[in-house]
C-alpha positions in Angstrom: -26.9 -9.6 -8.9 -30.2 -10.7 -7.5 -29.2 -14.3 -7.4 -25.9 -13.7 -5.8 -27.5 -11.3 -3.3 -30.1 -13.9 -2.4 -27.4 -16.5 -1.7 -25.5 -14.1 0.5 -28.5 -12.9 2.5 -29.8 -16.5 2.9 -26.5 -17.7 4.2 -26.3 -14.9 6.6 -29.8 -15.6 7.9 -29.0 -19.3 8.4 -25.9 -18.4 10.4 -27.8 -15.9 12.5 -30.7 -18.3 13.1 -28.2 -20.9 14.3 -26.7 -18.4 16.7 -30.1 -17.9 18.4 -30.2 -21.6 19.6 -28.0 -21.0 22.6 -27.0 -18.2 24.9 -23.6 -17.3 26.4 -21.5 -14.5 27.7 -20.1 -13.0 24.5 -22.1 -12.1 21.3 -20.8 -12.8 17.8 -19.3 -9.9 15.9 -20.6 -9.0 12.4 -18.6 -6.6 10.2 -19.6 -5.1 6.9 -17.2 -3.4 4.5 -18.4 -2.2 1.1 -17.6 0.3 -1.6 -18.4 1.4 -5.1 -16.5 3.4 -7.7 -15.9 4.3 -11.3 -13.0 5.2 -13.4 -11.8 6.0 -16.9 -8.7 6.2 -19.0 -8.4 8.6 -21.9 -5.8 8.5 -24.6 -5.3 9.2 -28.3 -4.5 5.5 -28.7 -7.6 3.3 -28.6 -5.9 0.5 -26.6 -5.4 2.9 -23.7 -8.9 4.3 -23.6 -11.5 2.6 -21.4 -14.0 3.1 -18.6 -15.2 0.9 -15.8 -17.4 0.6 -12.7 -17.1 -1.7 -9.7 -18.5 -2.4 -6.3 -17.9 -4.9 -3.5 -19.7 -6.0 -0.3 -18.0 -8.0 2.4 -19.7 -9.6 5.4 -17.6 -11.2 8.2 -19.2 -13.1 11.1 -16.9 -14.4 13.8 -16.9 -15.4 17.4 -16.6 -18.1 20.0 -18.9 -21.2 19.7 -19.2 -24.3 21.9 -16.8 -26.3 19.7 -14.2 -23.6 19.3 -13.9 -20.5 17.1 -16.0 -19.5 14.1 -15.0 -17.3 11.2 -17.1 -16.8 8.1 -16.8 -14.4 5.2 -18.9 -13.6 2.1 -17.8 -11.2 -0.6 -20.0 -10.0 -3.5 -18.4 -8.1 -6.3 -19.6 -6.3 -9.5 -17.3 -5.2 -12.3 -18.8 -3.4 -15.4 -22.3 -4.5 -14.5 -21.2 -8.2 -14.1 -21.8 -9.6 -10.7 -20.6 -12.7 -8.8 -19.9 -14.1 -5.4 -16.1 -13.4 -5.3 -15.2 -15.0 -2.0 -16.9 -17.4 0.4 -15.4 -19.1 3.4 -16.4 -20.7 6.7 -13.8 -21.8 9.2 -14.6 -23.6 12.4 -11.6 -24.6 14.6 -10.8 -25.9 18.0 -7.8 -27.3 19.8 -8.0 -30.7 18.1 -9.6 -29.9 14.7 -10.2 -27.4 11.9 -12.9 -27.4 9.2 -12.8 -25.2 6.2 -15.5 -24.7 3.5 -15.1 -22.4 0.4 -12.1 -20.4 -0.5 -8.9 -21.4 1.3 -5.1 -22.0 0.9 -3.5 -25.4 1.4 0.2 -25.9 2.0 1.3 -29.6 2.3 4.9 -29.5 1.2 7.3 -28.1 -1.4 6.9 -31.1 -3.7 3.1 -31.5 -3.5 0.8 -28.6 -2.7 2.7 -25.4 -1.8 0.4 -22.5 -0.8 -2.2 -23.3 -3.4 -5.4 -21.3 -3.4 -8.4 -23.6 -3.9 -12.2 -23.7 -3.6 -13.6 -26.7 -1.8 -13.4 -28.3 1.6 -10.7 -29.2 4.1 -10.5 -31.0 7.4 -7.6 -31.2 9.8 -7.7 -33.5 12.9 -5.2 -33.4 15.7 -6.2 -36.1 18.2 -2.9 -35.9 19.9 0.1 -33.6 20.1 2.2 -35.9 17.9 -0.2 -36.8 15.1 -2.3 -34.9 12.6 -4.4 -35.8 9.5 -5.5 -33.4 6.8 -7.9 -34.0 3.9 -8.7 -31.5 1.2 -10.7 -31.5 -2.0 -11.8 -29.0 -4.5 -10.5 -27.0 -7.5 -7.9 -24.3 -8.0 -9.2 -21.0 -6.6 -8.8 -17.3 -7.3 -11.9 -17.4 -9.5 -15.5 -16.3 -9.0 -18.2 -18.6 -7.6 -20.6 -17.1 -10.1 -20.5 -17.7 -13.9 -20.5 -14.0 -15.0 -17.3 -12.6 -13.6 -14.0 -14.5 -13.5 -10.7 -13.3 -12.2 -9.1 -16.6 -13.2 -10.2 -18.0 -16.6 -8.1 -21.2 -16.4 -9.8 -24.6 -16.2 -10.9 -25.4 -12.7 -9.8 -29.0 -12.5 -10.6 -30.9 -9.4 -8.1 -32.5 -7.0 -8.0 -34.3 -3.6 -5.2 -34.6 -1.1 -4.4 -36.4 2.1 -1.5 -35.6 4.5 -0.5 -37.3 7.7 2.2 -36.1 10.1 3.6 -38.2 13.0 6.2 -37.2 15.6 7.4 -40.4 17.4 9.6 -38.4 19.6 13.4 -37.7 20.1 13.3 -34.9 17.5 12.0 -37.1 14.7 9.0 -36.3 12.4 7.5 -38.3 9.6 5.0 -37.2 6.9 3.2 -38.6 3.9 1.1 -37.0 1.2 -1.3 -38.6 -1.4 -2.8 -36.5 -4.2 -4.9 -37.0 -7.3 -4.3 -34.7 -10.3 -6.7 -33.5 -12.9 -5.0 -35.7 -15.5 -5.7 -38.8 -13.4 -2.1 -39.2 -12.2 -1.6 -40.1 -8.5 1.1 -38.3 -6.6 2.8 -39.8 -3.5 5.4 -38.2 -1.4 6.9 -39.1 2.0 9.4 -37.3 4.1 10.9 -36.8 7.5 12.9 -34.5 9.6 15.2 -34.7 12.6 16.0 -31.8 14.9 18.9 -32.0 17.4 19.5 -28.8 19.3 20.4 -26.2 16.6 20.8 -28.7 13.8 18.0 -29.8 11.5 17.9 -32.5 8.8 14.9 -32.9 6.5 14.1 -34.8 3.3 11.1 -35.5 1.0 10.7 -37.8 -2.0 7.8 -37.6 -4.5 6.7 -39.7 -7.4 4.1 -39.2 -10.2 4.0 -41.7 -13.1 7.6 -41.7 -14.4 8.5 -38.4 -12.7 10.5 -38.4 -9.5 11.4 -35.6 -7.1 13.8 -35.3 -4.2 14.3 -32.4 -1.8 16.7 -32.5 1.1 18.0 -29.9 3.5 20.7 -29.6 6.2 20.4 -26.4 8.4 22.2 -25.1 11.4 20.9 -22.0 13.2 21.6 -20.3 16.5 21.3 -16.7 17.7 23.9 -15.3 15.4 24.6 -17.9 12.7 22.5 -19.5 10.0 24.1 -22.1 7.7 22.2 -24.4 5.3 22.2 -26.4 2.1 19.2 -27.6 0.1 19.5 -30.3 -2.6 16.9 -30.5 -5.3 16.4 -33.1 -8.1 13.0 -32.7 -9.7 12.4 -34.5 -13.1 10.9 -32.4 -15.9 8.1 -35.0 -16.1 7.1 -34.6 -12.4 3.5 -33.3 -12.4 1.4 -32.3 -9.4 -2.0 -30.7 -9.3 -2.0 -27.6 -11.6 1.7 -28.2 -12.3 2.9 -25.3 -10.2 6.2 -26.5 -8.8 8.6 -23.6 -9.3 11.8 -25.8 -9.4 10.4 -28.3 -11.9 13.3 -29.8 -14.0 16.0 -28.5 -11.6 18.9 -30.4 -10.2 21.4 -28.8 -7.9 22.1 -27.3 -4.5 21.2 -24.0 -2.9 23.4 -22.9 0.0 23.1 -19.9 2.3 25.1 -18.3 5.1 23.8 -15.7 7.5 25.9 -14.0 10.2 24.5 -11.5 12.7 27.0 -10.9 15.5 25.1 -7.9 16.7 22.0 -5.9 16.1 24.0 -3.4 14.0 25.8 -5.8 11.6 24.5 -8.5 9.3 26.2 -10.6 6.5 24.4 -12.9 4.1 25.7 -15.0 1.3 23.7 -17.3 -1.1 24.8 -19.7 -3.9 22.6 -21.6 -6.3 24.3 -24.2 -8.5 21.7 -25.9 -10.8 21.0 -27.6 -14.1 17.7 -26.7 -15.7 16.5 -29.8 -17.7 13.1 -28.2 -18.6 14.1 -24.8 -20.1 17.8 -25.0 -20.6 20.6 -27.3 -21.7 20.4 -30.5 -19.6 24.2 -30.9 -19.5 25.3 -27.3 -18.6 25.3 -25.9 -15.1 24.2 -22.4 -14.1 25.6 -20.6 -11.0 23.9 -17.7 -9.2 25.6 -16.1 -6.3 24.7 -13.2 -4.1 26.0 -11.5 -1.0 25.3 -8.5 1.1 26.6 -6.7 4.3 24.8 -4.1 6.3 26.1 -2.0 9.1 24.1 0.4 11.2 26.1 2.9 13.3 24.6 4.5 16.4 25.2 8.0 14.9 22.4 7.5 12.4 24.7 6.3 9.6 23.7 3.2 7.8 26.1 1.7 5.1 25.8 -1.4 3.0 27.1 -3.4 0.1 25.5 -6.1 -2.0 26.9 -7.9 -5.0 25.6 -10.7 -7.4 26.8 -12.7 -10.3 24.4 -14.8 -12.5 26.4 -17.2 -14.8 23.8 -18.8 -17.0 25.3 -20.4 -20.1 22.7 -23.1 -20.3 20.1 -20.8 -21.8 19.7 -19.8 -25.5 19.8 -16.1 -24.6 22.0 -16.5 -21.5 25.3 -15.0 -20.4 26.9 -13.5 -17.3 25.4 -10.7 -15.3 27.4 -9.0 -12.6 26.1 -6.3 -10.4 26.9 -4.3 -7.2 25.2 -1.8 -5.0 26.8 0.4 -2.5 24.7 2.7 -0.3 24.9 5.0 2.6 22.1 6.7 4.6 22.6 9.5 7.1 19.9 10.7 9.4 19.8 14.2 10.7 17.5 16.3 12.9 15.9 19.4 11.6 12.7 19.9 13.6 12.1 16.2 13.3 14.2 13.2 12.1 15.2 13.3 8.4 17.7 11.6 6.2 19.8 11.8 3.0 21.0 8.8 1.0 23.2 7.8 -1.9 23.3 4.6 -3.9 25.7 3.5 -6.6 24.7 0.5 -8.8 27.1 -0.7 -11.5 26.1 -3.7 -13.6 27.6 -5.7 -16.4 26.2 -8.2 -18.9 28.3 -10.4 -21.1 26.1 -12.2 -23.6 26.7 -15.8 -24.6 24.6 -15.3 -27.7 25.6 -13.1 -30.7 21.9 -12.0 -31.0 22.1 -10.3 -27.5 23.9 -7.1 -26.8 26.5 -7.0 -24.1 26.6 -3.8 -22.1 27.9 -2.1 -18.9 25.9 0.4 -16.9 26.5 2.6 -13.9 23.6 4.2 -12.0 23.9 6.7 -9.2 20.9 7.7 -7.1 20.8 10.5 -4.5 17.9 11.7 -2.4 16.6 13.3 0.7 13.7 12.4 3.0 12.1 15.2 5.1 9.5 14.5 7.7 7.4 17.4 9.0 6.3 16.5 12.5 5.2 13.0 11.4 2.4 14.6 9.4 3.9 15.2 6.0 6.7 13.3 4.3 8.7 14.8 1.4 11.1 12.9 -0.9 13.2 14.2 -3.7 15.5 11.9 -5.7 17.9 12.3 -8.7 19.0 9.4 -10.8 21.9 9.5 -13.3 23.2 6.6 -15.4 25.7 5.8 -18.1 25.1 2.8 -20.3 27.6 1.5 -22.9 26.8 -1.1 -25.5 30.0 -3.0 -26.1 29.6 -4.1 -29.8 29.0 -0.6 -31.0 30.5 1.6 -28.3 27.3 3.5 -28.2 26.9 5.4 -24.9 23.7 6.9 -23.5 23.2 8.9 -20.3 19.6 8.4 -19.1 18.4 10.3 -16.0 15.3 10.7 -13.9 13.9 13.0 -11.3 11.2 12.1 -8.8 9.4 14.1 -6.1 6.9 12.8 -3.7 4.7 14.3 -1.0 2.6 12.2 1.5 0.2 13.7 3.9 -0.5 11.0 6.5 -4.0 10.4 7.7 -4.7 13.4 9.9 -7.7 14.4 12.0 -9.2 17.7 10.9 -9.2 19.8 14.1 -11.5 18.1 16.6 -14.0 16.9 14.0 -14.8 13.2 13.1 -13.2 13.8 9.7 -9.7 13.0 8.7 -7.6 13.6 5.5 -4.8 11.8 3.7 -3.2 12.6 0.4 -0.2 11.9 -1.8 1.4 13.3 -4.9 4.2 11.7 -6.9 5.9 13.2 -9.9 8.6 11.5 -12.1 10.5 12.8 -15.1 12.5 10.3 -17.3 15.1 11.7 -19.8 16.4 9.0 -22.1 19.7 10.7 -23.0 21.6 14.0 -22.7 20.5 16.7 -25.1 17.2 15.2 -26.2 14.3 17.4 -27.0 11.2 17.8 -24.8 9.2 15.5 -27.2 11.4 12.6 -26.1 11.0 13.1 -22.4 8.4 11.1 -20.4 6.6 12.5 -17.3 4.1 11.0 -15.0 2.0 12.5 -12.2 0.0 10.4 -9.7 -2.1 12.0 -6.9 -4.8 10.7 -4.6 -6.9 12.1 -1.7 -9.0 10.3 0.9 -11.5 11.9 3.2 -12.7 9.7 6.1 -15.7 10.2 8.4 -15.2 8.3 11.7 -18.0 9.1 14.1 -17.3 6.1 16.3 -14.9 3.1 16.7 -17.5 0.9 15.0 -18.2 3.0 11.9 -16.1 4.7 9.2 -16.9 6.1 5.8 -14.5 7.3 3.1 -14.3 8.9 -0.3 -11.1 8.5 -2.5 -10.2 10.3 -5.7 -7.2 9.2 -7.8 -5.7 10.9 -10.9 -2.8 9.5 -13.0 -1.4 11.4 -16.0 1.4 10.0 -18.2 3.0 11.8 -21.1 5.5 10.1 -23.4 7.3 10.4 -26.7 5.3 10.2 -29.8 6.5 6.7 -30.7 5.6 5.5 -27.2 1.9 4.5 -27.0 1.7 4.5 -23.2 0.5 8.1 -22.8 -2.8 8.4 -21.1 -4.8 10.0 -18.3 -6.7 7.9 -15.7 -9.2 9.0 -13.1 -10.9 7.0 -10.4 -13.5 7.9 -7.7 -14.7 5.5 -5.0 -16.9 5.5 -1.9 -17.0 3.0 0.9 -17.8 2.3 4.6 -16.9 -0.2 7.3 -19.3 -1.1 10.1 -18.9 -3.5 13.0 -21.8 -4.1 15.4 -23.0 -6.5 18.1 -25.4 -9.0 16.7 -26.9 -9.8 20.1 -26.8 -13.4 19.1 -25.1 -15.6 21.7 -23.6 -19.1 21.8 -22.6 -21.0 24.9 
């Protein structure tokens, strides 16, 4: 704790000292957010009994600097008496460049780095409107900077990456990416796009050792129509840093159609035809299709339908899953605007494996939403289902009831205090005629009291309680409690930069 606090305070002092070197019109803004809390779970089962403590401190310094805009953030956390610097980032950017140090997210392309959290450094240069160069280096993020507390216990292998983008004009764009992976494998990808009015063509090719990957897309889009097809062919041996590519081993096409002739009507259809050479049979195709239509009438009536079919014979425990959902919502005015709704959801599963049970199920859900002057929201919902297992003709009729009350954040008279609260109750009945010992119930409630004396300062206290009872053979029964305190404060540092 002391070591991490020293790093945090020293870094803040260095930044503040740098800010005193020049004077300008607007001071930098420093924001602090912090909190502490404790909780426990009690149960007759040891695996569901525990207690914990935690705290966090976040400092954000931001403002204009001579070179552009500065944003920096430090976060210190403590969990069960273990401390660590959980987040550290400094970002300096202008019209032609951006520099990042610490925690960040990099997104090069679908076949290389796709929204990867990392800890390290990154630089992007834009010397002209048609050219950019990005260089990043570091290790996978989501872990702690300290050695005591870790959110991510996976090995933090290092990587480096370079991306260039060039737009020669006439709707053309070219890009290239080079990466190093923890295993020493170099990854190279290159791609391009062409945009002509409402039509777009794009493609990318990647290679890593003996693994190849191709991704191509054709898309047409205007004010009321969207039509596109994506082709993927990614070898099972294609490896990028941290091996995260979600479509690894896939070969096939994904097509989509969207029609929105008016603000009240929308139609969407998707189809995914693919071979999974990594997890399924490399010679058998799977086909996933889905479609939905939504219509909103001016009378406050909203109706819709969606259907899907997943035909997956290539997997060991695969089969065909069909499903539909029909719903209608009707708004009505009783003091304020309220609504009632109904959903019907039939599904069918036909197993391709004798070890899996085929079944059909129909679920109906009805509910009502009541709003009391935009201060209190009430919801009550009833769920009834019928499930039939085809091999045995066994039929069960599970049902559930939920009730929820939300008190939105409301100022207490003319005081600087405000109150918010919610209560949620759910009762699950596994079948008709079962005894009370076989019924599960859960109750969740929370309450937050805030003190807001000014626009720069707010404090809060939050209490949460969760209680779950379940049948004797179900080991999830427990009671959880959590109490936390916190505050947010923003103030003028009186440090200026030209």
